[in-house]
PyMOL Python script that loads the backbone (N, CA, C, O; Angstrom):
from pymol import cmd

cmd.read_pdbstr("""\
ATOM      1  N   MET A   1      18.588   9.548  23.126  1.00  0.00           N
ATOM      2  CA  MET A   1      19.014   9.600  21.654  1.00  0.00           C
ATOM      3  C   MET A   1      18.624  11.293  21.673  1.00  0.00           C
ATOM      4  O   MET A   1      17.703  11.906  22.212  1.00  0.00           O
ATOM      5  N   ASN A   2      19.667  11.689  20.903  1.00  0.00           N
ATOM      6  CA  ASN A   2      19.599  12.885  20.249  1.00  0.00           C
ATOM      7  C   ASN A   2      19.179  13.401  18.783  1.00  0.00           C
ATOM      8  O   ASN A   2      18.983  12.662  17.818  1.00  0.00           O
ATOM      9  N   ASN A   3      19.089  14.613  18.790  1.00  0.00           N
ATOM     10  CA  ASN A   3      18.604  14.868  17.143  1.00  0.00           C
ATOM     11  C   ASN A   3      19.611  14.394  15.821  1.00  0.00           C
ATOM     12  O   ASN A   3      19.167  13.903  14.783  1.00  0.00           O
ATOM     13  N   ASP A   4      20.820  14.610  16.056  1.00  0.00           N
ATOM     14  CA  ASP A   4      21.636  14.269  15.328  1.00  0.00           C
ATOM     15  C   ASP A   4      21.927  12.527  15.242  1.00  0.00           C
ATOM     16  O   ASP A   4      22.273  11.909  14.235  1.00  0.00           O
ATOM     17  N   LEU A   5      21.716  12.064  16.376  1.00  0.00           N
ATOM     18  CA  LEU A   5      21.797  10.408  16.005  1.00  0.00           C
ATOM     19  C   LEU A   5      20.276   9.706  15.503  1.00  0.00           C
ATOM     20  O   LEU A   5      20.040   8.588  15.045  1.00  0.00           O
ATOM     21  N   PHE A   6      19.491  10.713  15.760  1.00  0.00           N
ATOM     22  CA  PHE A   6      17.948  10.175  15.232  1.00  0.00           C
ATOM     23  C   PHE A   6      18.276  10.130  13.595  1.00  0.00           C
ATOM     24  O   PHE A   6      18.243   9.062  12.984  1.00  0.00           O
ATOM     25  N   ARG A   7      18.520  11.100  13.099  1.00  0.00           N
ATOM     26  CA  ARG A   7      18.996  11.353  11.659  1.00  0.00           C
ATOM     27  C   ARG A   7      20.069  10.373  11.231  1.00  0.00           C
ATOM     28  O   ARG A   7      19.963   9.594  10.284  1.00  0.00           O
ATOM     29  N   PHE A   8      21.089  10.494  12.016  1.00  0.00           N
ATOM     30  CA  PHE A   8      22.498   9.436  11.542  1.00  0.00           C
ATOM     31  C   PHE A   8      21.418   7.868  11.398  1.00  0.00           C
ATOM     32  O   PHE A   8      21.471   7.150  10.399  1.00  0.00           O
ATOM     33  N   ILE A   9      20.820   7.680  12.181  1.00  0.00           N
ATOM     34  CA  ILE A   9      20.171   5.927  11.956  1.00  0.00           C
ATOM     35  C   ILE A   9      19.439   5.955  11.183  1.00  0.00           C
ATOM     36  O   ILE A   9      19.285   4.814  10.749  1.00  0.00           O
ATOM     37  N   ARG A  10      18.539   6.981  10.467  1.00  0.00           N
ATOM     38  CA  ARG A  10      17.490   6.808   9.881  1.00  0.00           C
ATOM     39  C   ARG A  10      18.455   6.650   8.357  1.00  0.00           C
ATOM     40  O   ARG A  10      18.266   5.736   7.554  1.00  0.00           O
ATOM     41  N   VAL A  11      19.359   7.599   8.206  1.00  0.00           N
ATOM     42  CA  VAL A  11      20.440   7.502   6.942  1.00  0.00           C
ATOM     43  C   VAL A  11      21.370   6.405   6.741  1.00  0.00           C
ATOM     44  O   VAL A  11      21.864   5.984   5.696  1.00  0.00           O
ATOM     45  N   GLN A  12      21.486   6.099   7.709  1.00  0.00           N
ATOM     46  CA  GLN A  12      22.527   4.753   7.964  1.00  0.00           C
ATOM     47  C   GLN A  12      21.442   3.813   7.472  1.00  0.00           C
ATOM     48  O   GLN A  12      21.822   3.269   6.435  1.00  0.00           O
ATOM     49  N   LYS A  13      20.265   3.437   7.828  1.00  0.00           N
ATOM     50  CA  LYS A  13      19.556   2.490   7.482  1.00  0.00           C
ATOM     51  C   LYS A  13      18.780   2.903   5.980  1.00  0.00           C
ATOM     52  O   LYS A  13      17.827   2.215   5.614  1.00  0.00           O
ATOM     53  N   ARG A  14      19.086   3.656   5.438  1.00  0.00           N
ATOM     54  CA  ARG A  14      18.639   4.138   4.074  1.00  0.00           C
ATOM     55  C   ARG A  14      17.082   4.427   3.871  1.00  0.00           C
ATOM     56  O   ARG A  14      16.449   4.109   2.864  1.00  0.00           O
ATOM     57  N   TYR A  15      16.679   4.941   4.749  1.00  0.00           N
ATOM     58  CA  TYR A  15      15.134   5.462   4.848  1.00  0.00           C
ATOM     59  C   TYR A  15      14.841   6.952   4.207  1.00  0.00           C
ATOM     60  O   TYR A  15      15.571   7.899   4.501  1.00  0.00           O
ATOM     61  N   SER A  16      14.005   7.058   3.538  1.00  0.00           N
ATOM     62  CA  SER A  16      13.398   8.465   3.255  1.00  0.00           C
ATOM     63  C   SER A  16      12.827   8.838   4.770  1.00  0.00           C
ATOM     64  O   SER A  16      12.517   7.966   5.582  1.00  0.00           O
ATOM     65  N   GLN A  17      12.743  10.137   5.006  1.00  0.00           N
ATOM     66  CA  GLN A  17      12.100  10.908   6.035  1.00  0.00           C
ATOM     67  C   GLN A  17      10.552  10.105   5.611  1.00  0.00           C
ATOM     68  O   GLN A  17      10.104   9.912   6.741  1.00  0.00           O
ATOM     69  N   ARG A  18       9.881   9.744   4.989  1.00  0.00           N
ATOM     70  CA  ARG A  18       8.400   9.344   4.869  1.00  0.00           C
ATOM     71  C   ARG A  18       8.267   7.878   5.455  1.00  0.00           C
ATOM     72  O   ARG A  18       7.473   7.445   6.290  1.00  0.00           O
ATOM     73  N   LYS A  19       9.408   7.170   4.681  1.00  0.00           N
ATOM     74  CA  LYS A  19       9.471   5.798   4.949  1.00  0.00           C
ATOM     75  C   LYS A  19       9.952   5.478   6.816  1.00  0.00           C
ATOM     76  O   LYS A  19       9.651   4.604   7.628  1.00  0.00           O
ATOM     77  N   PHE A  20      10.648   6.464   6.846  1.00  0.00           N
ATOM     78  CA  PHE A  20      10.915   6.150   8.113  1.00  0.00           C
ATOM     79  C   PHE A  20      10.134   6.479   9.497  1.00  0.00           C
ATOM     80  O   PHE A  20      10.392   6.114  10.644  1.00  0.00           O
ATOM     81  N   ALA A  21       9.104   7.282   8.999  1.00  0.00           N
ATOM     82  CA  ALA A  21       8.244   7.843   9.606  1.00  0.00           C
ATOM     83  C   ALA A  21       7.263   6.533   9.634  1.00  0.00           C
ATOM     84  O   ALA A  21       7.027   5.951  10.693  1.00  0.00           O
ATOM     85  N   GLU A  22       6.840   6.214   8.671  1.00  0.00           N
ATOM     86  CA  GLU A  22       5.795   4.934   8.741  1.00  0.00           C
ATOM     87  C   GLU A  22       6.295   4.033   9.763  1.00  0.00           C
ATOM     88  O   GLU A  22       5.703   3.724  10.797  1.00  0.00           O
ATOM     89  N   LYS A  23       7.634   3.573   9.317  1.00  0.00           N
ATOM     90  CA  LYS A  23       8.039   2.511  10.042  1.00  0.00           C
ATOM     91  C   LYS A  23       8.032   2.392  11.436  1.00  0.00           C
ATOM     92  O   LYS A  23       7.752   1.418  12.136  1.00  0.00           O
ATOM     93  N   VAL A  24       8.398   3.581  11.752  1.00  0.00           N
ATOM     94  CA  VAL A  24       8.404   3.904  13.243  1.00  0.00           C
ATOM     95  C   VAL A  24       6.943   4.282  13.927  1.00  0.00           C
ATOM     96  O   VAL A  24       6.799   4.108  15.137  1.00  0.00           O
ATOM     97  N   GLY A  25       6.148   4.667  13.329  1.00  0.00           N
ATOM     98  CA  GLY A  25       4.550   4.879  13.519  1.00  0.00           C
ATOM     99  C   GLY A  25       4.559   6.759  14.232  1.00  0.00           C
ATOM    100  O   GLY A  25       3.877   7.093  15.201  1.00  0.00           O
ATOM    101  N   ILE A  26       5.432   7.656  13.499  1.00  0.00           N
ATOM    102  CA  ILE A  26       5.167   9.070  13.611  1.00  0.00           C
ATOM    103  C   ILE A  26       4.934   9.863  12.380  1.00  0.00           C
ATOM    104  O   ILE A  26       4.799   9.178  11.366  1.00  0.00           O
ATOM    105  N   SER A  27       4.864  11.013  12.249  1.00  0.00           N
ATOM    106  CA  SER A  27       4.605  11.680  11.218  1.00  0.00           C
ATOM    107  C   SER A  27       6.084  12.174  10.668  1.00  0.00           C
ATOM    108  O   SER A  27       7.173  12.421  11.185  1.00  0.00           O
ATOM    109  N   LYS A  28       5.475  12.181   9.214  1.00  0.00           N
ATOM    110  CA  LYS A  28       6.757  12.772   8.449  1.00  0.00           C
ATOM    111  C   LYS A  28       7.423  13.989   9.051  1.00  0.00           C
ATOM    112  O   LYS A  28       8.611  14.253   9.233  1.00  0.00           O
ATOM    113  N   GLY A  29       5.927  14.877   9.393  1.00  0.00           N
ATOM    114  CA  GLY A  29       6.598  16.263   9.876  1.00  0.00           C
ATOM    115  C   GLY A  29       7.163  16.103  11.053  1.00  0.00           C
ATOM    116  O   GLY A  29       8.127  16.850  11.218  1.00  0.00           O
ATOM    117  N   LEU A  30       6.902  15.357  11.987  1.00  0.00           N
ATOM    118  CA  LEU A  30       7.965  15.248  13.523  1.00  0.00           C
ATOM    119  C   LEU A  30       9.618  14.597  12.934  1.00  0.00           C
ATOM    120  O   LEU A  30      10.634  14.911  13.554  1.00  0.00           O
ATOM    121  N   VAL A  31       9.674  13.858  11.929  1.00  0.00           N
ATOM    122  CA  VAL A  31      10.898  13.392  11.587  1.00  0.00           C
ATOM    123  C   VAL A  31      11.272  15.012  11.066  1.00  0.00           C
ATOM    124  O   VAL A  31      12.100  15.557  11.796  1.00  0.00           O
ATOM    125  N   SER A  32      10.917  15.607  10.242  1.00  0.00           N
ATOM    126  CA  SER A  32      11.639  16.686   9.672  1.00  0.00           C
ATOM    127  C   SER A  32      11.973  17.844  11.137  1.00  0.00           C
ATOM    128  O   SER A  32      13.043  18.454  11.136  1.00  0.00           O
ATOM    129  N   LEU A  33      11.040  18.034  12.227  1.00  0.00           N
ATOM    130  CA  LEU A  33      11.000  18.649  12.975  1.00  0.00           C
ATOM    131  C   LEU A  33      12.271  18.532  14.017  1.00  0.00           C
ATOM    132  O   LEU A  33      12.930  19.431  14.539  1.00  0.00           O
ATOM    133  N   ILE A  34      12.380  17.051  14.136  1.00  0.00           N
ATOM    134  CA  ILE A  34      13.167  16.532  15.082  1.00  0.00           C
ATOM    135  C   ILE A  34      14.785  16.763  14.140  1.00  0.00           C
ATOM    136  O   ILE A  34      15.782  17.122  14.766  1.00  0.00           O
ATOM    137  N   GLU A  35      14.841  16.546  12.856  1.00  0.00           N
ATOM    138  CA  GLU A  35      16.177  16.449  12.036  1.00  0.00           C
ATOM    139  C   GLU A  35      16.716  17.892  11.912  1.00  0.00           C
ATOM    140  O   GLU A  35      17.919  18.054  11.708  1.00  0.00           O
ATOM    141  N   THR A  36      15.787  19.063  12.040  1.00  0.00           N
ATOM    142  CA  THR A  36      16.009  20.078  11.777  1.00  0.00           C
ATOM    143  C   THR A  36      16.161  20.974  13.358  1.00  0.00           C
ATOM    144  O   THR A  36      16.273  22.178  13.585  1.00  0.00           O
ATOM    145  N   ASN A  37      16.112  19.951  14.134  1.00  0.00           N
ATOM    146  CA  ASN A  37      16.494  20.684  15.615  1.00  0.00           C
ATOM    147  C   ASN A  37      15.289  21.801  16.043  1.00  0.00           C
ATOM    148  O   ASN A  37      15.525  22.682  16.869  1.00  0.00           O
ATOM    149  N   GLU A  38      14.176  21.680  15.485  1.00  0.00           N
ATOM    150  CA  GLU A  38      13.173  22.157  15.713  1.00  0.00           C
ATOM    151  C   GLU A  38      12.255  21.780  17.153  1.00  0.00           C
ATOM    152  O   GLU A  38      11.511  22.427  17.889  1.00  0.00           O
ATOM    153  N   ARG A  39      12.763  20.328  17.105  1.00  0.00           N
ATOM    154  CA  ARG A  39      11.642  19.335  18.413  1.00  0.00           C
ATOM    155  C   ARG A  39      12.744  18.549  18.951  1.00  0.00           C
ATOM    156  O   ARG A  39      13.370  18.012  18.038  1.00  0.00           O
ATOM    157  N   PRO A  40      13.127  18.333  19.923  1.00  0.00           N
ATOM    158  CA  PRO A  40      13.563  17.016  20.713  1.00  0.00           C
ATOM    159  C   PRO A  40      13.265  15.670  20.407  1.00  0.00           C
ATOM    160  O   PRO A  40      12.163  15.514  19.881  1.00  0.00           O
ATOM    161  N   VAL A  41      13.829  14.824  20.560  1.00  0.00           N
ATOM    162  CA  VAL A  41      13.443  13.325  20.314  1.00  0.00           C
ATOM    163  C   VAL A  41      13.311  13.120  22.101  1.00  0.00           C
ATOM    164  O   VAL A  41      14.169  13.110  22.984  1.00  0.00           O
ATOM    165  N   THR A  42      11.621  12.951  22.129  1.00  0.00           N
ATOM    166  CA  THR A  42      11.231  12.573  23.050  1.00  0.00           C
ATOM    167  C   THR A  42      11.658  10.920  23.717  1.00  0.00           C
ATOM    168  O   THR A  42      11.939  10.108  22.836  1.00  0.00           O
ATOM    169  N   ARG A  43      11.711  10.488  24.907  1.00  0.00           N
ATOM    170  CA  ARG A  43      11.830   9.379  25.364  1.00  0.00           C
ATOM    171  C   ARG A  43      10.708   8.453  24.502  1.00  0.00           C
ATOM    172  O   ARG A  43      11.035   7.420  23.918  1.00  0.00           O
ATOM    173  N   SER A  44       9.605   8.884  24.514  1.00  0.00           N
ATOM    174  CA  SER A  44       8.595   8.105  23.362  1.00  0.00           C
ATOM    175  C   SER A  44       8.962   7.734  22.334  1.00  0.00           C
ATOM    176  O   SER A  44       9.103   6.537  22.080  1.00  0.00           O
ATOM    177  N   THR A  45       9.266   8.947  21.279  1.00  0.00           N
ATOM    178  CA  THR A  45       9.818   8.739  20.010  1.00  0.00           C
ATOM    179  C   THR A  45      11.128   7.823  20.030  1.00  0.00           C
ATOM    180  O   THR A  45      11.383   6.917  19.237  1.00  0.00           O
ATOM    181  N   ALA A  46      11.777   8.186  20.931  1.00  0.00           N
ATOM    182  CA  ALA A  46      13.192   7.277  20.522  1.00  0.00           C
ATOM    183  C   ALA A  46      12.801   5.710  20.923  1.00  0.00           C
ATOM    184  O   ALA A  46      13.365   4.823  20.283  1.00  0.00           O
ATOM    185  N   ALA A  47      11.926   5.370  21.884  1.00  0.00           N
ATOM    186  CA  ALA A  47      11.592   3.969  22.212  1.00  0.00           C
ATOM    187  C   ALA A  47      10.783   3.557  20.832  1.00  0.00           C
ATOM    188  O   ALA A  47      10.918   2.369  20.540  1.00  0.00           O
ATOM    189  N   LYS A  48      10.149   4.161  20.137  1.00  0.00           N
ATOM    190  CA  LYS A  48       9.471   3.895  19.065  1.00  0.00           C
ATOM    191  C   LYS A  48      10.350   3.651  17.867  1.00  0.00           C
ATOM    192  O   LYS A  48       9.889   2.870  17.034  1.00  0.00           O
ATOM    193  N   VAL A  49      11.612   4.213  17.613  1.00  0.00           N
ATOM    194  CA  VAL A  49      12.880   3.958  17.043  1.00  0.00           C
ATOM    195  C   VAL A  49      13.288   2.784  17.220  1.00  0.00           C
ATOM    196  O   VAL A  49      13.194   1.831  16.446  1.00  0.00           O
ATOM    197  N   LEU A  50      13.763   2.830  18.276  1.00  0.00           N
ATOM    198  CA  LEU A  50      14.509   1.284  18.753  1.00  0.00           C
ATOM    199  C   LEU A  50      13.534   0.138  18.690  1.00  0.00           C
ATOM    200  O   LEU A  50      13.869  -0.850  18.037  1.00  0.00           O
ATOM    201  N   SER A  51      12.135   0.163  19.415  1.00  0.00           N
ATOM    202  CA  SER A  51      11.547  -0.909  18.929  1.00  0.00           C
ATOM    203  C   SER A  51      10.907  -1.425  17.427  1.00  0.00           C
ATOM    204  O   SER A  51      10.568  -2.578  17.163  1.00  0.00           O
ATOM    205  N   ALA A  52      10.836  -0.161  16.462  1.00  0.00           N
ATOM    206  CA  ALA A  52      10.703  -0.538  15.208  1.00  0.00           C
ATOM    207  C   ALA A  52      11.726  -1.248  14.659  1.00  0.00           C
ATOM    208  O   ALA A  52      11.573  -2.333  14.099  1.00  0.00           O
ATOM    209  N   LEU A  53      13.180  -0.456  14.851  1.00  0.00           N
ATOM    210  CA  LEU A  53      14.103  -1.099  14.344  1.00  0.00           C
ATOM    211  C   LEU A  53      14.688  -2.329  14.853  1.00  0.00           C
ATOM    212  O   LEU A  53      15.557  -2.922  14.214  1.00  0.00           O
ATOM    213  N   GLY A  54      14.272  -2.721  15.926  1.00  0.00           N
ATOM    214  CA  GLY A  54      14.743  -3.897  16.468  1.00  0.00           C
ATOM    215  C   GLY A  54      16.529  -3.482  17.213  1.00  0.00           C
ATOM    216  O   GLY A  54      17.449  -4.300  17.183  1.00  0.00           O
ATOM    217  N   ILE A  55      16.623  -2.421  17.666  1.00  0.00           N
ATOM    218  CA  ILE A  55      17.972  -2.007  17.991  1.00  0.00           C
ATOM    219  C   ILE A  55      18.135  -1.788  19.570  1.00  0.00           C
ATOM    220  O   ILE A  55      17.484  -0.916  20.146  1.00  0.00           O
ATOM    221  N   SER A  56      18.931  -2.526  20.161  1.00  0.00           N
ATOM    222  CA  SER A  56      19.151  -2.777  21.517  1.00  0.00           C
ATOM    223  C   SER A  56      19.505  -1.612  22.158  1.00  0.00           C
ATOM    224  O   SER A  56      19.599  -0.594  21.473  1.00  0.00           O
ATOM    225  N   ASP A  57      19.769  -1.553  23.611  1.00  0.00           N
ATOM    226  CA  ASP A  57      20.434  -0.728  24.169  1.00  0.00           C
ATOM    227  C   ASP A  57      21.648  -0.630  23.763  1.00  0.00           C
ATOM    228  O   ASP A  57      22.110   0.403  23.278  1.00  0.00           O
ATOM    229  N   LYS A  58      22.297  -1.722  23.925  1.00  0.00           N
ATOM    230  CA  LYS A  58      23.927  -2.224  23.415  1.00  0.00           C
ATOM    231  C   LYS A  58      24.466  -1.723  22.241  1.00  0.00           C
ATOM    232  O   LYS A  58      25.608  -1.266  22.178  1.00  0.00           O
ATOM    233  N   GLU A  59      23.538  -1.803  21.118  1.00  0.00           N
ATOM    234  CA  GLU A  59      23.198  -1.510  20.078  1.00  0.00           C
ATOM    235  C   GLU A  59      23.326   0.043  19.764  1.00  0.00           C
ATOM    236  O   GLU A  59      24.239   0.491  19.071  1.00  0.00           O
ATOM    237  N   LEU A  60      22.495   0.694  20.240  1.00  0.00           N
ATOM    238  CA  LEU A  60      22.417   2.067  20.102  1.00  0.00           C
ATOM    239  C   LEU A  60      23.667   2.642  20.772  1.00  0.00           C
ATOM    240  O   LEU A  60      24.025   3.724  20.308  1.00  0.00           O
ATOM    241  N   GLU A  61      24.332   2.187  21.673  1.00  0.00           N
ATOM    242  CA  GLU A  61      25.377   2.903  22.116  1.00  0.00           C
ATOM    243  C   GLU A  61      26.558   2.406  21.195  1.00  0.00           C
ATOM    244  O   GLU A  61      27.361   3.318  21.003  1.00  0.00           O
ATOM    245  N   ALA A  62      26.931   1.102  20.504  1.00  0.00           N
ATOM    246  CA  ALA A  62      27.837   1.271  19.481  1.00  0.00           C
ATOM    247  C   ALA A  62      27.215   2.131  18.231  1.00  0.00           C
ATOM    248  O   ALA A  62      28.194   2.536  17.604  1.00  0.00           O
ATOM    249  N   ILE A  63      26.178   2.523  17.684  1.00  0.00           N
ATOM    250  CA  ILE A  63      26.077   3.003  16.823  1.00  0.00           C
ATOM    251  C   ILE A  63      26.305   4.796  17.238  1.00  0.00           C
ATOM    252  O   ILE A  63      26.785   5.599  16.438  1.00  0.00           O
ATOM    253  N   ALA A  64      25.860   5.141  18.592  1.00  0.00           N
ATOM    254  CA  ALA A  64      26.389   6.645  19.047  1.00  0.00           C
ATOM    255  C   ALA A  64      27.784   6.632  18.882  1.00  0.00           C
ATOM    256  O   ALA A  64      28.143   7.733  18.465  1.00  0.00           O
ATOM    257  N   LYS A  65      28.925   5.689  19.063  1.00  0.00           N
ATOM    258  CA  LYS A  65      29.824   5.382  19.149  1.00  0.00           C
ATOM    259  C   LYS A  65      30.565   5.795  17.703  1.00  0.00           C
ATOM    260  O   LYS A  65      31.420   6.672  17.579  1.00  0.00           O
ATOM    261  N   LEU A  66      29.956   4.838  16.510  1.00  0.00           N
ATOM    262  CA  LEU A  66      30.182   5.156  15.423  1.00  0.00           C
ATOM    263  C   LEU A  66      29.990   6.406  15.051  1.00  0.00           C
ATOM    264  O   LEU A  66      30.976   6.841  14.456  1.00  0.00           O
ATOM    265  N   GLN A  67      29.173   7.123  15.149  1.00  0.00           N
ATOM    266  CA  GLN A  67      28.838   8.510  14.726  1.00  0.00           C
ATOM    267  C   GLN A  67      29.543   9.314  15.181  1.00  0.00           C
ATOM    268  O   GLN A  67      29.557  10.405  14.611  1.00  0.00           O
ATOM    269  N   SER A  68      30.437   9.110  16.414  1.00  0.00           N
ATOM    270  CA  SER A  68      31.137  10.143  16.990  1.00  0.00           C
ATOM    271  C   SER A  68      32.539  10.118  16.230  1.00  0.00           C
ATOM    272  O   SER A  68      33.226  11.117  16.015  1.00  0.00           O
ATOM    273  N   ILE A  69      32.851   8.809  15.859  1.00  0.00           N
ATOM    274  CA  ILE A  69      34.214   8.663  15.154  1.00  0.00           C
ATOM    275  C   ILE A  69      33.963   9.098  13.741  1.00  0.00           C
ATOM    276  O   ILE A  69      34.915   9.554  13.107  1.00  0.00           O
ATOM    277  N   LEU A  70      32.681   8.999  13.132  1.00  0.00           N
ATOM    278  CA  LEU A  70      32.763   9.627  11.614  1.00  0.00           C
ATOM    279  C   LEU A  70      32.579  10.916  11.792  1.00  0.00           C
ATOM    280  O   LEU A  70      32.773  11.628  10.807  1.00  0.00           O
ATOM    281  N   LYS A  71      32.170  11.547  13.049  1.00  0.00           N
ATOM    282  CA  LYS A  71      31.931  13.118  13.089  1.00  0.00           C
ATOM    283  C   LYS A  71      33.393  13.808  13.450  1.00  0.00           C
ATOM    284  O   LYS A  71      33.611  15.017  13.378  1.00  0.00           O
ATOM    285  N   GLY A  72      34.299  12.851  13.831  1.00  0.00           N
ATOM    286  CA  GLY A  72      35.488  13.170  14.440  1.00  0.00           C
ATOM    287  C   GLY A  72      35.777  13.551  15.612  1.00  0.00           C
ATOM    288  O   GLY A  72      36.799  14.175  15.895  1.00  0.00           O
ATOM    289  N   ASP A  73      34.902  13.210  16.402  1.00  0.00           N
ATOM    290  CA  ASP A  73      34.749  13.465  18.227  1.00  0.00           C
ATOM    291  C   ASP A  73      35.363  12.235  18.923  1.00  0.00           C
ATOM    292  O   ASP A  73      34.845  11.826  19.962  1.00  0.00           O
ATOM    293  N   GLU A  74      36.313  11.701  18.461  1.00  0.00           N
ATOM    294  CA  GLU A  74      36.801  10.498  19.070  1.00  0.00           C
ATOM    295  C   GLU A  74      36.948  10.707  20.539  1.00  0.00           C
ATOM    296  O   GLU A  74      36.732   9.811  21.355  1.00  0.00           O
ATOM    297  N   THR A  75      37.273  11.755  20.811  1.00  0.00           N
ATOM    298  CA  THR A  75      37.513  12.028  22.450  1.00  0.00           C
ATOM    299  C   THR A  75      36.623  12.060  23.369  1.00  0.00           C
ATOM    300  O   THR A  75      36.817  12.175  24.580  1.00  0.00           O
ATOM    301  N   LYS A  76      35.088  11.902  22.504  1.00  0.00           N
ATOM    302  CA  LYS A  76      33.958  11.563  23.578  1.00  0.00           C
ATOM    303  C   LYS A  76      33.863   9.935  23.941  1.00  0.00           C
ATOM    304  O   LYS A  76      33.234   9.537  24.922  1.00  0.00           O
ATOM    305  N   ILE A  77      34.511   9.119  23.097  1.00  0.00           N
ATOM    306  CA  ILE A  77      34.429   7.966  23.449  1.00  0.00           C
ATOM    307  C   ILE A  77      35.279   7.400  24.399  1.00  0.00           C
ATOM    308  O   ILE A  77      36.428   7.825  24.519  1.00  0.00           O
ATOM    309  N   GLU A  78      34.756   6.295  25.239  1.00  0.00           N
ATOM    310  CA  GLU A  78      35.381   6.116  26.494  1.00  0.00           C
ATOM    311  C   GLU A  78      36.397   4.872  25.834  1.00  0.00           C
ATOM    312  O   GLU A  78      37.221   4.304  26.549  1.00  0.00           O
TER     313      GLU A  78
END
""", "prot")
cmd.dss("prot")
cmd.show_as("cartoon", "prot")
cmd.util.cbc("prot")
cmd.orient("prot")
């Protein structure tokens, strides 16, 4: 999971940074740092997001494809 996908998931789920942080079990500051590309999304943080929101690996792949389409990056989709 990259920083853009992290933010995309939060926005699509309609969480504020504060509520998302609470749901996932991380600080609001970390959410902000990730979304401004000041910190990477670690495997641990990605796992917390997926677990807290009940997102499977297959669903994550579909979300990433949707994000690519919406950004106009269809060439990246297989």
